[in-house]
N, C-alpha and C positions, 0 to 999 in steps of 0.2 A: 281780374282775369277769370274767364269762364272755362270750366272743365267740360270738354266734350262728353256727351252722354255715353258714347261707346267706351271711353276709357273708364268711366265710373262703373259701368256694367261689368267690364272685364275684371276690375279690381275687386268688386263685391263678390262676383262669382268665384274668383280665385281664392279669396279668403274663406268662403263657404266650403269649397272643395277641400282646402287644406285642413279645416276643422273636422270635417267628416272623415277624411282619410286618417287623421290622427286618432279620432275616436274609434274607428273600425280597427285600427292596428292595436290599440289598447285593449279593446274588447276581445279580440282574437287571442292576444297573448295571455290575458287573464283567464279566459275560459278554458284554454287547452294548452297546458305546458308541454304536452307530448306532440312531436311532429306527426305521430300516427295515432290519432284519436280513436279510430275503430279498433285497432289492436289493443290499445290501452283499455278500452271499455270491455273487450273480450277477456282480457287478463283479470280485470277487476270483477267481472261477473263470475268467472271460473273460481276465483279466490273466495268470493262471498258465498257461492253455492257450496264450496267445499267446507267453509267455516260453518255455514248454517246447517249442513247435513250432519256434521259431527255432533255428538252429544247423545242425550237420552230421548227416546221416542216411545210413546205408548201406542201399541198396535192392536188392532182387532181384525180378525179375518174369519171367513167361513170355511170350514174344512170340507173334504169331499163327502162327509156324512151329513152335511148341511147344519153342523153345529158351530156356534160362535165360540171362537177361542181368543185368548188375550196373551200378549207378550210385552215385555219391556226390552226394547232394543238399545244397546249401548254401541254407538257407531263411531269409528275413527276413520277419517279420510286421509289418504296420502296421494295427492293429485286426484286422479279419477278413480283410484282403487280404494275400495272400502273393506274394512274388517271390523270385527267386533263380536258381540255375543247377543243371543236372544234368550231371555229368561222366560220360559213358558209357565203360564199360571192358569188356574181355573179349569183344568181338564185332567184326563187320565195320565198324561205325560207332563211331569214337572221337572224343572231344573234349568241350568244354563247350558247352552249349546253354541258351538262356533258358527259364525256368520261370515260370509265373503261375498263380494259383489263389486259393482262399479257404477259410477254416475257419469253420463256423457250428456252435456247440455242439461236439460231438465229431466232426462230419462234415467230411471234407476232400475237396476236389476240386481237381485241378491238371492242367495240360497242359504238355508240353515241345515246343518248336518245333525239329524236327530237319530241316534242309535244306528248309524250306518246308512240312513235313508236321507236323500237330499230333498228338501222342500223348497221350491223355487217361487219367487215373486218378481213381477215386473210392474212398472208404473211410471208415474211422474212425480217430481218434487215441485211444490208450489209454495215457497216461503216456509212457513212452519207447519205445512201439511204435505202428506204424501198419500197417494192412492193408486190402485191398479187392480190386477188380477193375479191369482195363483196360476201355476202351470195347468191346473185342471179347469181354469176359467172362473173360479170363485172370487168374489170381491174382497179387497183388503183396504184398510186405511190406517194412517198413523198420524199422530200429532206430536210436535216437538214439546218436550216437557221442560 
């Protein structure tokens, strides 16, 4: 008995489609357990940025007198809200001062209250580095320690 070529073609193509559909289903289920992968990615990015922003940072900036200053920042994140201290070193003002701010996406904004005066910084967070400008437009940068 001879099998007509049309039947052979349909059987072969059907088997191929069944294997590919099964593989695609497995790949989809393994790759993304959440039914909302974009939302899950946003949550993971937010959590990882919060986790990486917390900790000790070594900071350098130029003050309005064009002098280079240094500080050790101790940052704690609570969602997008940041708190901590800035320990100023290597200048006429030394000591630890309160710091408050926030991180939205990769944008960071914080201020340090030094003897009743607010010193403000804005910039971006990029992994273990941050950089930006002071309120007066002077550059600053920090590295995670």
